[in-house]
C-alpha positions as CSV (number, residue, x, y, z in Angstrom):
1,M,13.5,-0.8,-2.0
2,L,12.1,-2.8,0.8
3,N,14.7,-1.6,3.3
4,R,13.7,2.0,2.6
5,R,10.0,1.0,3.0
6,R,10.8,-0.7,6.3
7,T,12.5,2.4,7.5
8,L,9.5,4.5,6.6
9,Q,7.2,2.1,8.4
10,G,9.4,2.1,11.4
11,L,9.3,5.8,11.6
12,A,5.5,5.8,11.3
13,A,5.3,3.1,14.0
14,A,7.6,4.9,16.4
15,G,5.5,8.0,16.5
16,S,1.8,8.7,16.9
17,L,-0.6,8.9,14.1
18,A,-3.3,11.5,14.9
19,V,-6.7,10.9,13.5
20,A,-7.8,14.2,12.0
21,S,-11.4,15.2,11.7
22,P,-12.5,15.0,8.0
23,K,-13.5,18.2,6.3
24,G,-17.2,18.9,6.7
25,A,-17.6,16.8,9.8
26,F,-20.5,18.0,11.8
27,A,-19.7,19.9,15.0
28,Q,-19.8,17.7,18.1
29,A,-22.3,18.6,20.8
30,K,-19.6,18.0,23.4
31,P,-15.8,17.7,23.2
32,P,-14.6,14.4,21.6
33,V,-13.3,11.7,23.9
34,K,-9.5,11.3,23.5
35,I,-8.5,7.6,23.0
36,R,-4.9,6.4,23.1
37,Y,-5.0,3.4,20.8
38,N,-2.2,0.9,20.5
39,E,-1.9,-1.6,17.7
40,V,0.5,-4.6,18.0
41,V,2.1,-4.2,14.6
42,R,1.3,-2.4,11.3
43,S,-0.4,-4.7,8.8
44,I,-3.2,-4.7,6.2
45,L,-4.5,-7.5,8.4
46,Y,-6.1,-4.7,10.5
47,A,-7.6,-3.0,7.5
48,P,-11.1,-2.3,9.1
49,A,-9.4,-0.4,12.0
50,Y,-7.5,1.8,9.5
51,V,-10.8,2.3,7.5
52,A,-12.5,3.5,10.7
53,I,-9.7,6.1,11.1
54,A,-9.4,7.1,7.5
55,K,-13.1,7.4,6.7
56,G,-13.8,9.4,9.9
57,Y,-16.0,6.8,11.6
58,F,-14.3,7.4,15.0
59,T,-14.4,11.1,14.6
60,E,-18.1,11.1,13.6
61,A,-18.8,9.0,16.7
62,G,-17.1,11.6,19.0
63,L,-13.8,9.9,19.5
64,D,-10.4,11.6,19.1
65,V,-8.1,8.7,18.4
66,S,-4.3,8.8,18.4
67,M,-2.5,5.6,17.3
68,T,0.8,4.1,18.2
69,T,2.4,0.8,17.0
70,A,3.9,-1.3,19.7
71,Q,5.9,-3.9,17.5
72,G,5.0,-6.8,19.8
73,G,2.1,-8.1,21.9
74,D,4.1,-7.9,25.0
75,K,4.7,-4.2,24.5
76,S,0.9,-3.7,23.8
77,V,0.0,-5.4,27.0
78,A,2.6,-3.3,28.9
79,A,1.0,-0.2,27.4
80,L,-2.4,-1.2,28.7
81,L,-1.3,-2.3,32.2
82,S,0.9,0.9,32.6
83,N,-2.1,3.1,31.6
84,S,-0.2,4.5,28.6
85,A,-2.9,3.2,26.3
86,D,-6.7,3.0,26.6
87,I,-7.5,0.4,23.9
88,A,-5.2,-2.1,22.2
89,L,-5.4,-4.5,19.3
90,I,-3.6,-7.7,20.3
91,G,-3.8,-11.4,20.0
92,P,-6.2,-13.2,22.5
93,E,-3.3,-15.1,24.0
94,T,-2.3,-11.9,25.9
95,A,-5.7,-11.7,27.7
96,V,-5.3,-15.4,28.6
97,Y,-1.8,-14.8,30.0
98,V,-2.9,-11.8,32.0
99,K,-6.0,-13.6,33.3
100,N,-3.7,-16.4,34.7
101,S,-1.2,-13.9,36.1
102,D,-1.0,-12.3,39.5
103,S,-1.8,-8.9,38.0
104,P,-4.9,-7.4,39.8
105,T,-5.7,-5.7,36.5
106,K,-7.1,-7.9,33.7
107,I,-7.6,-7.0,30.0
108,P,-11.0,-8.5,28.7
109,I,-11.6,-8.8,25.0
110,F,-14.6,-6.8,23.8
111,C,-14.5,-6.7,20.0
112,G,-13.2,-9.0,17.2
113,L,-11.3,-7.9,14.1
114,T,-9.7,-10.9,12.3
115,A,-11.0,-14.4,11.7
116,T,-7.7,-16.2,11.7
117,D,-4.0,-15.8,11.1
118,G,-2.9,-13.4,8.3
119,F,0.6,-14.7,7.7
120,M,1.8,-16.2,4.5
121,L,4.4,-18.9,4.2
122,V,6.9,-17.9,1.6
123,G,9.9,-19.6,0.1
124,R,12.9,-18.6,-2.0
125,D,11.9,-21.0,-4.9
126,K,8.6,-21.1,-6.7
127,A,6.5,-24.2,-6.3
128,D,3.6,-25.0,-8.7
129,K,2.2,-27.3,-6.1
130,F,3.5,-26.8,-2.5
131,D,4.1,-29.8,-0.3
132,W,4.5,-29.1,3.4
133,Q,6.9,-32.0,3.6
134,A,9.4,-29.9,1.7
135,L,10.0,-27.9,4.9
136,K,11.5,-30.9,6.7
137,G,15.1,-30.2,7.7
138,K,14.8,-26.5,6.6
139,E,15.3,-23.2,8.3
140,I,12.2,-21.1,8.7
141,L,12.1,-17.5,9.9
142,G,9.4,-17.6,12.6
143,F,8.4,-15.1,15.2
144,R,8.8,-14.2,18.9
145,P,8.4,-17.3,21.2
146,G,4.9,-17.4,22.6
147,S,3.5,-15.1,20.0
148,T,0.4,-15.9,17.9
149,P,2.3,-15.9,14.6
150,L,4.7,-18.6,15.9
151,L,2.0,-20.6,17.6
152,F,-0.2,-20.7,14.4
153,L,2.8,-21.6,12.3
154,E,3.6,-24.5,14.6
155,A,-0.1,-25.6,14.5
156,A,0.0,-25.5,10.7
157,L,3.2,-27.6,10.7
158,R,1.6,-30.2,13.1
159,Q,-1.5,-30.4,10.9
160,N,0.8,-31.5,8.1
161,G,2.7,-34.1,9.9
162,I,5.8,-31.9,10.8
163,D,7.1,-31.7,14.4
164,P,8.1,-28.0,14.8
165,L,10.6,-28.9,17.5
166,K,12.3,-31.7,15.7
167,D,11.7,-31.6,11.9
168,V,12.5,-27.9,11.2
169,K,14.7,-25.2,12.6
170,L,12.7,-22.1,13.6
171,A,14.5,-18.8,13.8
172,N,12.5,-16.9,16.5
173,N,15.0,-14.3,17.7
174,V,14.7,-11.7,14.9
175,A,13.0,-8.5,16.0
176,I,9.9,-7.5,14.0
177,P,11.4,-4.4,12.3
178,A,14.4,-6.5,11.2
179,R,12.6,-9.5,9.7
180,V,12.4,-8.2,6.1
181,G,16.1,-7.2,6.2
182,S,17.0,-10.6,7.6
183,W,15.2,-12.4,4.7
184,L,16.8,-10.1,2.1
185,A,20.2,-10.9,3.6
186,G,19.6,-14.5,2.6
187,Q,18.9,-16.0,6.0
188,N,16.6,-19.1,6.1
189,Q,15.0,-21.0,3.3
190,Y,11.4,-20.2,4.3
191,A,9.6,-17.6,6.3
192,I,6.2,-16.3,7.4
193,F,5.3,-12.7,6.5
194,I,2.2,-10.7,7.0
195,E,0.7,-8.4,4.4
196,P,1.7,-6.2,2.7
197,D,5.3,-7.5,3.2
198,A,4.4,-10.9,1.6
199,S,2.9,-9.3,-1.5
200,Q,5.7,-6.7,-1.7
201,L,8.4,-9.4,-1.5
202,E,6.7,-11.5,-4.2
203,M,6.3,-8.5,-6.4
204,D,10.0,-7.6,-6.1
205,G,10.9,-11.2,-6.9
206,K,12.4,-11.8,-3.5
207,A,10.0,-14.5,-2.3
208,H,7.2,-16.8,-3.5
209,I,4.0,-17.2,-1.5
210,L,3.4,-20.9,-0.9
211,A,0.5,-21.2,1.6
212,S,-1.8,-19.3,4.0
213,I,-1.2,-20.1,7.6
214,G,-4.7,-19.0,8.5
215,Q,-6.4,-21.0,5.8
216,T,-4.4,-24.1,6.9
217,V,-5.3,-23.7,10.6
218,G,-8.9,-22.6,10.1
219,P,-11.1,-20.0,12.0
220,A,-9.7,-18.9,15.3
221,D,-10.1,-15.2,16.3
222,Y,-6.5,-13.9,15.9
223,T,-6.5,-10.3,16.8
224,T,-9.0,-8.5,19.1
225,F,-9.6,-5.2,20.8
226,M,-9.2,-5.2,24.5
227,A,-8.9,-2.7,27.4
228,T,-8.4,-3.0,31.1
229,D,-11.3,-4.1,33.2
230,K,-11.1,-0.8,35.0
231,Y,-11.3,1.3,31.8
232,I,-14.2,-0.7,30.5
233,R,-16.1,-0.5,33.8
234,E,-15.6,3.3,33.9
235,N,-16.2,4.0,30.1
236,P,-18.8,1.5,28.8
237,Q,-20.2,4.1,26.3
238,V,-16.7,4.7,24.8
239,I,-16.3,0.9,24.4
240,Q,-19.7,0.6,22.7
241,T,-19.0,3.6,20.5
242,W,-15.6,2.1,19.4
243,T,-17.2,-1.2,18.7
244,N,-20.0,0.5,16.6
245,A,-17.4,2.3,14.5
246,I,-15.4,-0.9,13.9
247,Y,-18.5,-2.7,12.9
248,R,-19.3,0.1,10.4
249,A,-15.8,-0.3,9.0
250,Q,-16.0,-4.0,8.8
251,K,-19.2,-3.8,6.7
252,W,-17.5,-1.3,4.4
253,T,-14.4,-3.4,4.0
254,A,-16.5,-6.5,3.2
255,T,-18.1,-4.9,0.2
256,A,-15.8,-2.1,-1.1
257,P,-13.7,-2.8,-4.3
258,T,-10.2,-3.9,-3.3
259,E,-8.7,-1.0,-5.2
260,E,-10.7,1.4,-3.1
261,I,-9.6,-0.4,0.1
262,A,-6.0,-0.2,-1.0
263,K,-6.3,3.5,-1.7
264,T,-7.8,4.1,1.7
265,L,-4.9,2.2,3.4
266,E,-2.1,4.0,1.5
267,P,-1.5,6.7,4.2
268,F,-0.8,4.0,6.7
269,F,1.8,2.3,4.5
270,P,4.1,4.9,3.1
271,G,6.6,3.6,0.5
272,V,4.6,0.5,-0.3
273,N,3.8,-0.2,-3.9
274,P,0.1,0.5,-4.4
275,K,-0.1,-2.7,-6.5
276,A,1.1,-4.7,-3.4
277,L,-1.6,-3.2,-1.3
278,V,-4.2,-4.2,-3.9
279,A,-2.8,-7.7,-4.1
280,A,-2.8,-8.0,-0.3
281,A,-6.4,-6.8,0.0
282,E,-7.5,-9.2,-2.7
283,R,-5.7,-12.1,-0.9
284,Y,-7.2,-11.3,2.5
285,R,-10.7,-10.9,1.0
286,K,-10.4,-14.2,-0.8
287,L,-9.2,-16.0,2.3
288,N,-11.9,-14.4,4.5
289,I,-9.3,-13.2,6.9
290,W,-11.2,-10.0,7.9
291,K,-14.3,-10.5,10.1
292,D,-17.5,-8.8,9.0
293,T,-18.8,-8.6,12.5
294,P,-17.3,-7.7,15.9
295,M,-18.8,-10.8,17.4
296,I,-16.4,-13.5,18.7
297,D,-17.5,-17.1,18.7
298,A,-16.8,-19.3,21.7
299,K,-15.6,-22.2,19.5
300,A,-13.0,-19.9,17.8
301,I,-11.6,-19.0,21.3
302,D,-11.7,-22.7,22.3
303,K,-9.6,-23.5,19.2
304,F,-7.3,-20.7,19.9
305,Q,-6.6,-22.0,23.4
306,D,-6.1,-25.5,21.8
307,I,-3.3,-24.0,19.8
308,L,-1.8,-22.4,23.0
309,V,-1.9,-25.8,24.8
310,Q,-0.4,-27.6,21.8
311,G,2.3,-24.9,21.7
312,N,3.2,-25.6,25.4
313,V,2.5,-22.0,26.4
314,L,-0.7,-22.8,28.3
315,E,-1.4,-25.7,30.6
316,Q,-4.6,-27.6,30.0
317,N,-5.9,-26.7,33.5
318,K,-5.1,-23.0,32.9
319,R,-7.6,-22.6,30.1
320,V,-9.8,-19.6,30.6
321,K,-13.6,-19.9,30.2
322,F,-15.0,-17.9,27.3
323,E,-17.2,-15.8,29.6
324,D,-14.2,-14.9,31.7
325,L,-12.2,-13.8,28.7
326,V,-14.7,-12.1,26.3
327,L,-17.3,-9.4,27.0
328,T,-20.0,-10.1,24.4
329,E,-22.4,-7.3,25.2
330,F,-20.7,-4.6,23.2
331,A,-20.5,-6.6,19.9
332,S,-24.1,-7.8,20.4
333,K,-25.3,-4.2,20.7
334,A,-23.1,-2.9,17.8
335,K,-25.0,-0.9,15.2
């Protein structure tokens, strides 16, 4: 049952997931560096990060990583700014907002993970050939106002001639842990879900996947690793080591059989049907959702800020220059 799975995921997200050293790992010449890592939500969208943990890439690089799940970009930012997290995986919009804020602490981006949005548009009825116009006048379960999932959904709607403020009714007040339950309770005709929720819902006959938001919108770096400017300045070798491990995981994820990827991810998704994990991995691989390099392209960030401006969460004159937002040296040196 999905509600049981959601409970299990909630329990996993609420606590910390310690990254244990794999058996046979060579002894470190010096004590490992402890890293408090905060991910915005739990999703197969972040597969390379879980691969780096599960396959011991961080451990072999001398990092002792403990992971927590924030359940929201605002909470991940708060963790960084309050010094309760060292590195976080969040959407680039948070770095833009903080850059434009009065906060003396900024949170530069130093490593990319996903190439675009990983949410799937689902409906209650199957459509052999989906027409975006079918959404007009309908209720869609969206996401928190100002969040990347909602902004990318609105961008996809606009690209298909639908005004997200006038032509549809977006439900944006459902908390992340309650979204699946809300859908199962019969609320809204359409929704956006990330993997593995989308595949699990489809496998259970509770939804039909109609379109990929990311494929519709196109490349625009969607989730990135960031840390405070102070932490990066004081720990450049840690940031480089982290980026190296992520790059190693990205290369493995890009070539490994999807069944093996799914098996590697199972510990992070207790209660999820293994077949749903395979289906999700195959879908993301086919859609090129996962980046195969930590490098971030300036054009992708420009497009991302276009989406923020169109979504009325960023003023045109408040756009942030790429070089003021992204530190490229760590990805460039990744090995």
